[in-house]
C-alpha positions as semicolon CSV with decimal commas, in nm:
position;residue;x (nm);y (nm);z (nm)
1;M;10,025;13,399;11,141
2;P;10,256;13,598;10,904
3;T;10,206;13,535;10,533
4;A;10,565;13,416;10,486
5;S;10,521;13,154;10,759
6;I;10,196;13,028;10,605
7;K;10,363;12,997;10,264
8;K;10,655;12,809;10,419
9;Q;10,420;12,563;10,591
10;H;10,229;12,519;10,265
11;S;10,542;12,437;10,067
12;R;10,678;12,205;10,340
13;S;10,353;12,007;10,348
14;G;10,482;11,829;10,039
15;T;10,794;11,704;10,218
16;F;10,877;11,443;10,480
17;T;11,117;11,662;10,678
18;D;10,882;11,750;10,964
19;N;10,781;11,386;11,009
20;M;11,116;11,319;11,178
21;K;10,996;11,522;11,477
22;L;10,670;11,329;11,519
23;P;10,615;11,029;11,748
24;V;10,627;10,689;11,574
25;H;10,688;10,850;11,233
26;R;11,045;10,927;11,337
27;W;11,138;10,568;11,414
28;F;11,282;10,513;11,068
29;R;11,394;10,774;10,817
30;Y;11,246;10,697;10,477
31;S;11,160;10,948;10,211
32;A;10,788;11,027;10,206
33;G;10,609;11,258;9,970
34;F;10,428;11,468;10,227
35;S;10,391;11,587;10,584
36;A;10,197;11,368;10,825
37;R;10,040;11,677;10,980
38;W;9,902;11,775;10,641
39;V;9,748;11,427;10,603
40;E;9,586;11,460;10,945
41;R;9,430;11,793;10,847
42;E;9,300;11,656;10,516
43;I;9,137;11,359;10,685
44;Q;8,975;11,585;10,944
45;C;8,847;11,817;10,668
46;H;8,676;11,524;10,500
47;C;8,486;11,420;10,813
48;R;8,142;11,557;10,734
49;D;7,997;11,566;11,087
50;G;8,307;11,558;11,301
51;K;8,231;11,205;11,423
52;E;8,235;10,998;11,108
53;I;8,521;10,747;11,078
54;L;8,664;10,769;10,729
55;N;8,812;10,483;10,533
56;V;9,147;10,597;10,395
57;L;9,373;10,423;10,143
58;D;9,736;10,486;10,051
59;P;9,833;10,270;9,750
60;F;10,201;10,373;9,785
61;S;10,223;10,367;10,163
62;G;10,602;10,351;10,206
63;S;10,692;10,347;10,573
64;G;10,337;10,436;10,678
65;T;10,302;10,815;10,685
66;T;9,936;10,819;10,578
67;L;9,845;10,518;10,790
68;L;9,993;10,661;11,110
69;A;9,839;11,001;11,040
70;A;9,500;10,830;11,003
71;E;9,547;10,653;11,334
72;A;9,632;10,986;11,500
73;V;9,292;11,129;11,399
74;Q;9,102;10,802;11,453
75;A;9,034;10,708;11,092
76;N;9,048;10,359;10,944
77;A;9,332;10,311;10,698
78;I;9,485;10,052;10,467
79;G;9,805;10,083;10,270
80;F;9,965;9,891;9,985
81;E;10,345;9,856;9,980
82;P;10,525;9,604;9,755
83;H;10,880;9,687;9,869
84;P;10,940;9,387;10,099
85;F;11,180;9,563;10,335
86;I;10,982;9,886;10,364
87;H;10,661;9,685;10,406
88;R;10,820;9,526;10,713
89;V;10,926;9,869;10,844
90;A;10,571;10,003;10,809
91;K;10,419;9,693;10,965
92;A;10,657;9,720;11,261
93;K;10,566;10,086;11,317
94;L;10,196;10,003;11,304
95;G;10,257;9,744;11,575
96;W;10,285;10,019;11,836
97;G;9,924;9,964;11,940
98;S;9,957;9,595;12,019
99;A;10,297;9,611;12,189
100;D;10,339;9,573;12,563
101;I;10,588;9,846;12,647
102;Y;10,699;9,677;12,969
103;Q;10,767;9,351;12,786
104;L;10,942;9,545;12,509
105;Q;11,166;9,717;12,762
106;R;11,255;9,387;12,929
107;M;11,343;9,230;12,595
108;A;11,560;9,528;12,497
109;E;11,742;9,523;12,832
110;K;11,810;9,153;12,787
111;I;11,964;9,214;12,445
112;I;12,187;9,495;12,572
113;K;12,300;9,303;12,880
114;K;12,395;8,992;12,684
115;A;12,567;9,197;12,413
116;Q;12,769;9,395;12,667
117;E;12,890;9,073;12,831
118;G;13,093;9,026;12,517
119;N;13,027;8,661;12,449
120;H;12,847;8,747;12,124
121;I;13,097;9,006;11,999
122;K;13,286;8,835;11,720
123;R;13,384;8,906;11,364
124;R;13,171;8,777;11,077
125;P;13,357;8,509;10,879
126;D;13,257;8,668;10,549
127;V;13,172;9,037;10,572
128;P;12,996;9,178;10,263
129;P;13,209;9,450;10,096
130;L;12,948;9,720;10,157
131;L;12,953;9,660;10,532
132;K;13,333;9,671;10,539
133;K;13,318;10,013;10,377
134;C;13,042;10,149;10,598
135;F;13,134;10,035;10,951
136;T;13,440;10,015;11,169
137;D;13,532;9,667;11,281
138;D;13,428;9,744;11,639
139;S;13,088;9,887;11,539
140;L;13,009;9,595;11,312
141;K;13,097;9,345;11,584
142;K;12,860;9,520;11,826
143;L;12,581;9,545;11,570
144;D;12,622;9,177;11,485
145;A;12,603;9,094;11,856
146;L;12,272;9,279;11,886
147;K;12,143;9,105;11,575
148;D;12,256;8,755;11,676
149;I;12,099;8,779;12,022
150;F;11,778;8,918;11,873
151;L;11,755;8,636;11,617
152;A;11,824;8,365;11,874
153;D;11,620;8,464;12,176
154;F;11,275;8,596;12,093
155;D;10,931;8,487;11,975
156;K;10,888;8,606;11,617
157;R;10,508;8,611;11,643
158;V;10,475;8,911;11,871
159;A;10,471;9,284;11,796
160;E;10,760;9,343;12,035
161;H;10,983;9,125;11,815
162;E;10,928;9,347;11,513
163;L;10,988;9,663;11,714
164;L;11,322;9,523;11,829
165;W;11,407;9,448;11,466
166;L;11,313;9,803;11,370
167;C;11,518;9,945;11,655
168;I;11,833;9,768;11,535
169;T;11,756;9,859;11,175
170;S;11,709;10,227;11,252
171;I;12,048;10,268;11,422
172;L;12,252;10,136;11,129
173;R;12,292;10,477;10,962
174;P;12,390;10,665;11,282
175;C;12,644;10,392;11,362
176;S;12,794;10,392;11,013
177;T;13,094;10,598;10,903
178;A;12,937;10,635;10,559
179;G;12,752;10,946;10,456
180;T;12,401;10,946;10,317
181;A;12,305;11,124;9,997
182;Q;11,972;11,286;9,932
183;W;11,691;11,029;9,933
184;Q;11,892;10,785;10,146
185;Y;12,150;10,652;9,900
186;V;12,447;10,538;10,108
187;L;12,787;10,696;10,026
188;P;13,064;10,467;10,158
189;N;13,342;10,699;10,038
190;K;13,198;11,006;10,212
191;K;13,300;10,961;10,575
192;K;13,113;11,115;10,869
193;T;13,287;11,266;11,167
194;K;13,009;11,184;11,414
195;V;12,940;10,812;11,455
196;S;12,728;10,660;11,732
197;D;12,824;10,363;11,946
198;P;12,583;10,074;11,864
199;F;12,500;9,985;12,224
200;S;12,430;10,346;12,321
201;A;12,234;10,407;12,000
202;F;12,020;10,097;12,058
203;A;11,936;10,202;12,415
204;L;11,848;10,558;12,310
205;K;11,635;10,442;12,016
206;M;11,449;10,191;12,226
207;Q;11,370;10,461;12,481
208;Q;11,235;10,675;12,197
209;L;11,010;10,390;12,084
210;I;10,873;10,340;12,435
211;D;10,820;10,713;12,490
212;D;10,641;10,748;12,155
213;I;10,409;10,456;12,225
214;K;10,311;10,626;12,550
215;I;10,245;10,951;12,361
216;A;10,027;10,774;12,104
217;Q;9,832;10,606;12,383
218;Q;9,786;10,934;12,572
219;Q;9,670;11,114;12,257
220;G;9,412;10,847;12,185
221;W;9,543;10,719;11,854
222;L;9,322;10,453;11,695
223;S;9,543;10,152;11,633
224;G;9,460;9,895;11,370
225;A;9,570;10,041;11,036
226;Q;9,696;9,774;10,799
227;V;9,975;9,770;10,546
228;L;9,941;9,496;10,287
229;R;10,224;9,371;10,070
230;I;10,030;9,444;9,753
231;D;10,135;9,595;9,422
232;A;9,899;9,886;9,351
233;R;9,873;9,763;8,992
234;D;9,719;9,437;9,116
235;P;9,339;9,441;9,061
236;Q;9,271;9,154;9,302
237;H;9,226;9,357;9,620
238;I;8,859;9,358;9,723
239;V;8,709;9,572;10,000
240;E;8,371;9,549;10,170
241;K;8,337;9,926;10,183
242;P;8,491;10,164;9,924
243;F;8,741;10,422;10,045
244;D;8,629;10,779;10,112
245;L;8,972;10,931;10,069
246;I;9,285;10,815;9,890
247;I;9,603;11,004;9,978
248;T;9,936;10,901;9,835
249;S;10,260;11,002;9,674
250;P;10,367;10,767;9,396
251;P;10,729;10,756;9,283
252;Y;10,817;11,042;9,050
253;P;10,961;10,961;8,705
254;N;11,294;11,110;8,811
255;N;11,516;10,801;8,814
256;Y;11,519;10,753;9,190
257;D;11,589;10,387;9,269
258;Y;11,383;10,296;9,575
259;A;11,549;9,955;9,589
260;D;11,892;10,112;9,636
261;A;11,767;10,329;9,924
262;T;11,761;10,030;10,160
263;R;12,070;9,849;10,028
264;L;12,270;9,901;10,349
265;E;11,994;9,771;10,575
266;M;11,913;9,472;10,354
267;T;12,281;9,380;10,333
268;F;12,318;9,394;10,710
269;W;12,025;9,155;10,761
270;G;12,157;8,916;10,494
271;E;11,871;8,970;10,252
272;I;12,113;9,063;9,972
273;T;12,490;9,042;9,931
274;G;12,534;9,314;9,670
275;W;12,378;9,574;9,441
276;S;12,321;9,321;9,162
277;E;12,062;9,139;9,373
278;L;11,838;9,443;9,421
279;H;11,630;9,387;9,111
280;A;11,527;9,032;9,199
281;S;11,479;9,116;9,567
282;V;11,300;9,450;9,539
283;R;11,292;9,646;9,215
284;Q;11,092;9,398;9,009
285;Y;10,794;9,451;9,242
286;L;10,790;9,830;9,217
287;L;10,635;10,081;8,981
288;R;10,872;10,139;8,690
289;S;11,010;10,485;8,766
290;C;11,386;10,448;8,717
291;S;11,606;10,361;8,421
292;Q;11,774;10,079;8,615
293;H;11,436;9,905;8,615
294;S;11,356;9,956;8,248
295;A;11,706;9,860;8,140
296;K;11,709;9,542;8,349
297;E;11,378;9,429;8,203
298;K;11,492;9,523;7,850
299;L;11,169;9,702;7,775
300;Q;11,085;9,785;7,414
301;L;10,941;10,128;7,339
302;D;10,733;10,020;7,039
303;T;10,563;9,754;7,248
304;L;10,498;9,988;7,540
305;L;10,339;10,254;7,321
306;T;10,075;10,008;7,205
307;E;9,926;9,983;7,557
308;E;9,557;10,077;7,539
309;V;9,568;10,246;7,877
310;L;9,796;10,517;7,730
311;S;9,548;10,625;7,464
312;P;9,444;10,954;7,637
313;I;9,804;11,082;7,629
314;I;9,959;10,874;7,353
315;D;10,036;11,158;7,111
316;E;10,227;11,375;7,356
317;L;10,389;11,079;7,530
318;T;10,509;10,933;7,199
319;V;10,675;11,260;7,101
320;A;10,855;11,280;7,437
321;C;10,965;10,915;7,434
322;R;11,092;10,935;7,076
323;E;11,293;11,245;7,163
324;L;11,439;11,068;7,465
325;E;11,523;10,773;7,241
326;Q;11,724;11,006;7,017
327;V;11,888;11,211;7,291
328;R;12,017;10,908;7,482
329;R;12,237;10,815;7,185
330;T;12,432;11,136;7,238
331;R;12,483;11,084;7,613
332;G;12,754;10,882;7,777
333;G;12,529;10,693;8,015
334;R;12,266;10,618;7,749
335;K;12,005;10,578;8,021
336;T;11,679;10,418;7,914
337;Y;11,458;10,713;8,003
338;H;11,252;10,658;7,688
339;T;11,123;10,318;7,799
340;M;11,110;10,425;8,164
341;A;10,871;10,710;8,079
342;A;10,640;10,488;7,874
343;A;10,640;10,217;8,142
344;Y;10,579;10,472;8,419
345;F;10,263;10,614;8,265
346;T;10,144;10,266;8,170
347;D;10,174;10,162;8,533
348;L;9,996;10,472;8,665
349;G;9,722;10,434;8,406
350;N;9,663;10,078;8,523
351;I;9,666;10,190;8,886
352;F;9,389;10,442;8,820
353;Q;9,187;10,160;8,667
354;V;9,239;9,959;8,987
355;L;9,156;10,249;9,217
356;R;8,830;10,346;9,047
357;P;8,622;10,065;9,205
358;L;8,805;10,108;9,537
359;C;8,707;10,475;9,566
360;R;8,346;10,544;9,659
361;K;8,125;10,758;9,442
362;G;8,189;11,115;9,550
363;G;8,521;11,021;9,711
364;R;8,846;11,206;9,653
365;M;9,203;11,120;9,569
366;C;9,515;11,327;9,621
367;F;9,839;11,235;9,450
368;V;10,140;11,437;9,564
369;I;10,355;11,442;9,251
370;G;10,627;11,625;9,065
371;D;10,694;11,667;8,697
372;S;11,020;11,561;8,535
373;A;11,258;11,637;8,250
374;P;11,503;11,350;8,195
375;Y;11,779;11,457;7,957
376;G;11,596;11,792;7,943
377;V;11,285;11,642;7,779
378;Y;10,978;11,761;7,967
379;L;10,717;11,514;8,096
380;A;10,388;11,685;8,193
381;V;10,325;11,446;8,479
382;D;10,036;11,618;8,658
383;R;9,833;11,682;8,342
384;W;9,899;11,339;8,191
385;L;9,807;11,161;8,514
386;G;9,491;11,369;8,534
387;E;9,391;11,256;8,186
388;L;9,462;10,893;8,274
389;A;9,242;10,928;8,582
390;L;8,954;11,065;8,373
391;A;8,989;10,773;8,133
392;A;8,962;10,535;8,430
393;G;8,623;10,683;8,519
394;F;8,700;10,960;8,767
395;N;8,504;11,282;8,722
396;S;8,757;11,565;8,726
397;Y;9,103;11,671;8,832
398;S;9,287;11,987;8,935
399;F;9,646;12,062;9,025
400;E;9,759;12,263;9,328
401;K;10,122;12,371;9,298
402;L;10,321;12,363;9,622
403;R;10,664;12,472;9,510
404;D;10,898;12,525;9,218
405;R;11,187;12,287;9,162
406;N;11,506;12,297;8,958
407;I;11,520;12,676;8,954
408;K;11,876;12,712;9,084
409;W;12,081;12,625;8,783
410;K;12,422;12,565;8,942
411;N;12,538;12,204;8,885
412;R;12,205;12,110;8,727
413;K;12,192;11,866;8,436
414;H;11,925;12,069;8,258
415;R;11,750;12,405;8,293
416;V;11,388;12,302;8,257
417;P;11,183;12,456;8,543
418;L;10,988;12,195;8,736
419;H;10,726;12,197;9,007
420;E;10,571;11,977;9,272
421;G;10,219;11,973;9,405
422;R;9,894;11,793;9,466
423;L;9,684;11,637;9,196
424;W;9,327;11,634;9,328
425;I;9,100;11,381;9,160
426;E;8,728;11,378;9,223
427;G;8,548;11,045;9,221
């Protein structure tokens, strides 16, 4: 294979782009930190005799990239995901192995038939403002018809029910007139020219689900991976057998609001009515990696910097946080990056403490991460996380750079070169 092609594959292994071409992975577009194919290769490399079944953990499992990759190569896997909506997405995807595709198809056909009869097509009495901005009246009526029939007619205890829910959820973006920004923020004022009809989109998506389940069955995937609604900072999770391999991509300290990424979907299902409800519904459960989180909780820098878990990096972190504290006073937004940074490394330090007893002696961890420079103040994420891992009892760490970031200066907020890569931690 040409060198340029190998380098391209290497750099793309730290992205989720290729996952949207893979069976089951492609059912719902959610930003992941790495390629599923790369995860498969890493798991296979760690099988010592080619037959051993590894125990794999992803403490930030998102929509299930690591878990599905483990199933594809017949490894056992568990994931933690505290985002309630994304946890449900991942759980639905993992239900492929217990779903009866013939029953699923019958249920989907029933929904479409009843929706097309028109008896359920009616306008909501009180449409949330976001939905008014993102859908035409006709599309929203059809989507509501699919939803109402789904909610009224089916047994909630079966895997097929959750796959139907996921099918409706996954067609919301294609059926919306609103554009989508990088990392899935919805842009109501940026209108798309190509918008799918809800009934056609539902039928096509359901066929994709059925086809992908058949592919997984034919390829001999090992079903049974679990995603638990657990905060990775929670030390209460106990396992009978420690994990051989931990592969994950935690949030980066780059102010991305994971709660906002699913605002459209959560609004459609009635889980929230507006942006102000995201903190109570989602953000409070997540690792503190955005200023919206630190501002809402009114975190105090002096208090955060007294956390014992930060001791290995406290000098450098304090300098960076104090500089951010000063710089924010000169910026219009006055974002609370200073407390966000301190809270972020506190959370990751505590997570390493939790993961140490979950990782077997001689096991490995890989954190796909990127550094950050809020307001132009550099945060040495890979090195600082490595030091926090050592303090938690891991043996060593090394960083493998995948690609450079922030090297095209046009329209950038700062000119600090950044990178992304894999932090390998030996247990």
